[in-house]
N, C-alpha and C positions, 0 to 999 in steps of 0.2 A: 696068591700070585700067577696062576695062569689067567685068569680075567682082565689082569693087568695088560699078563701077554702079551692075548689078546685085544685090548684094545691099541695097544703101541701097532700091533703089526697090522691087521684092518681097520685100523683110525685114527694112524699119528698125526694124518695131515688135519683131520680137525681139532688136535692141541695147539694149532697156528692163534685159534681163534682170542685164547685169551692174554699171551702174550699182546698179539695185536689192540687189543682194546685195553694193556700197559701202556705198551705204545701211546693211543690216543689220549689219556687219561694225562699223562703225563706233561706230551705238548700242550697239551690246556692249559693244565695248572700255570706250567710253567712260562707261559707268554701274557697268561693272567696276569702274573707276581711277578714278570716283567715290566708288564705295563702298568702297575699300581706304583709298582717300587722302585724301578727303572734298573731292576735286577734280578739277575735267579735266583739271585739267597741275601736272608739277611748275614750282611755281616757283621762280626762284632768289633770292636776295640782295636783285635788286634790284625786286624785283614781294612778297615777302615781309618782305621786312628783316633784316637781319642784315649780316653781313660778310664783304667779298670783299676775299683779300688775294692778291700772288704776291712770292713772296720770292723773290729772282734767287738761284741756287747750283746746282755741279756737284759738288756735296757726294752720294751714293748716301744714297738718305733709303729709307727701307720703308716707303711711301705706308700698307697696311695699318697698322703698327703708330701711325701717326699718328693715322688716321683712327678707329682703334679709345681711344686716349687721348683725344681731341678729345671722342666721344661721353660718357665718362662724365665730360667737364666739363662737355658741353654737351648741345641736348638731341639736336639735327641738324647733322653736316659733312661736311662733303664734299670731297675730294680727288684731285685730280687732278692726274700730272705735264708740266711743261710739255717738251718735245722741239726739235729744231732742223731741217728738215725737210733731209729725204735722209739725214744722218746718222744722227739719229733722238738725237743725244746732248744727254742734260737739260742744261736752259735753265735751270730754276726747279720751282715746285712754284704750285697755285691751290690754293687751299681757303678753301675757304663754311662759314658758322656761320650758325644763326639769330636765334642774339643778336650781342649790340650792345655789352657791357660789352668796350671797344678793352683794356684791360692784363689781362682776366683771360684774353684771348687771346695776347696778346702773354705773357705766361710760361709760361703751356700751351706754344705753341709753342718760344718759347726753348728750355727745358727736357728739347726732345724731340730737335731742331735740335741740340745743344750750339755753338751761338753766337747772338752776341746780335742781333737785329733794329733797324734804324736806314734810313737813310733812300735810303742805296745798295745796299742790298739789299733792301726790303720796299716795298711800296705797294698803301695800306691803302684803304678805300672804305667810311664804314661809315651804313647808309642806311636809317629808321628804319620801322617796321613799318605806321604810319599813315601817310607819305608812299608808300613803294611802293601801298598797298592804294589811295590817291587816283590814283596810277599808271595803275595796274590799272584801275579805278573810269574813266578819263579812257579808254582806247584802246577798251573794251569801247563804251564812245558811241560813241567815235570809227566802232568797227565799223557802228554799230546806221546813225547816221546814214549812213555813205552804200552801204546797201545800199538805204534810203528814196530819195537822191538820186537813183543810180545809174539805181532803177523809174523812177522823175522824167521821167532824160534819155531811156535809153532808150523810153519810151513818144513823148515828145514829137518822137524823129527815125521814131517806123515806125508812129506813129498805133495800138498797139496792145496789148492787157494782153497776147498772147502771148509775144511779146521780150522784156518788162519782167519778166514774170514768170518765164521760163525762164533767161535772166541769173541775177536774183536766187536762183533752184534752186542755179542752178548752180554758185555761188562757196560757198554757205552750205556744198552736199557737200563742195565741194573744201576746204574748211574744215576741216569734220566728222571725213575720210574722213586729211587731211592729218595733224592733231592727234592720232587715230587711232594712226598707225602713228607719230609723234613721240611718243608716248605708250611704245611695245611698244620701240622703239632706247634709249630711258634715259636720253632729251637732255631738259633741263634751260631752262624758257623764262625769257629773261631780256625786257631792253623790245626790248633789238634783237629778240630773236625773234617777238616782236610788232610792227615793222615788217615783219619779215622778208613778216606773215601779210597786210598789207596792201598790199607789193608783188606777195606772190601772185593780192590781187584785181586789181590791174591789169593782171598779165600772164592771167588768164581774162577777163575783162571785154574785151580786147583781142580774145581769139579767138572769142570771143560773138556781137561785135557787129564782126566781119571774115564768120561767117559767116553774121548776118542779113542786112547789105549787103548782098551777093554773090545772097543768094535771095530775099530778098524785093524790093531795090532795083534792078537791073540788070536789059533785057529782054532782053539774048542768050545767045543757046545755048538749049535746056527747061533744066527746075528740077533736074534731074537736074546736067550740065557746068556748073550754076553753083554746087550746092551741092557737089562736086570738086573745083573751078576751088579754090575758100573753102578746103578739104582740104588742098591739098595747099597751097596758103600756107605755111596755120596752121600745120598739120605743119609745117614747115620752117623757119619760126619760134620755133618752139618745141622744135623738137632742138637748137635752135640754141645757145639758150637752158641746155636741159640743160646739155649738154654744155659749156657755158662753167661754168654753177658747181662743173662737179662736176668743171673743173678745177681749180678758183678752191679748194674743200673740200680734195684734198687734197696742193695748194701750199704752203697757208696755214700759217700757226703757231698766229695767233689766234685764240683760242677763243670771240670773238664773231664770225667771220666766217666759224669752221666749222658756228655756230649756224644765222645768218642761210644759207649754201649750203646745206645740208642742209636746211631747210626748204624751200628755194626749187626745188631738186631732185625730193622728194617733191611735190610739191602742183606742179609739172608735170607731172610723168608722171601725177596720180588727172588734171588736167586735158585732158590727151589722154581721157580715156577720158571722162571729163563731155562735155566737150564735142561729142564725134562719136561717144557712143554712147544723148545724151539729149540735147541740147541741137538737134543732128543730124537725128535722126528724131523729136521738136518740132517744128520749121521745115520738115519735107518734110511730114507731117498737117496748118501748118497752110495750104501754103499750097497743098496738091494742094485741100481741104477748100474755100478761096477758091478756085483756077478754073473747082472742080465747078459752084462757084456759078455764075461765069461763065457757062458755057454753057448751066445751065440757063434763066440769066434772057437769056440772047443769043437 
């Protein structure tokens, strides 16, 4: 613990290197992904419109062949097996296409699977492209509003622009880096995925506020002791959350829950680096300047 305290006290500016590398990595990845796909994320049908269908069947299915047949009929198609946790026994297949022609979709799937689709073995959702785009725009607007409100609340709480700007910057970096990693993992983002990013904002603000309140508002102990106390408490909470979401990801068979859990797991790991190698050094520099000014005027 004393070694960590020494690093933060004497070499805290060097910690900026890791977040800087993450920022460059995220920018390169997101720009490359945008140039390739025309967007910074791979949206599923709930955001771009189309058909999402779950077919309940234990009949062996060649998902590669099924996807090829669907792509011949429809421009964009994705087919995934659904399995039971523990036994890995097939329980069904999840099919997504970007078009909304349900009748044509049923005909192709029935022909390839060799049985009739009905209410007992099929759950289907059709989302119009306008509705998906509208929801996506609303979520982006909600994210932007949340940034402004968070900055205002932090500024009111600490009467300083530094923690407000640092907190918002940390959130933006968390989202950028997490999204870049999620893109590389090939995860499709749905409405549930956007909700996971909103949850990630909550986790990020929590750790940032804990750090700022311990370092800037508490008077007991010296600055580095207060910072270390915040780091220990924050890491305990974050590691516990990471273990919980990883356990959830490994045990659930729900595609939606898996998407939420993987986004949160990646985001929480990124937040550890951003909070304690960017926000913490900024807070230390701010407080040292404040203490130096007091000594100068005192």
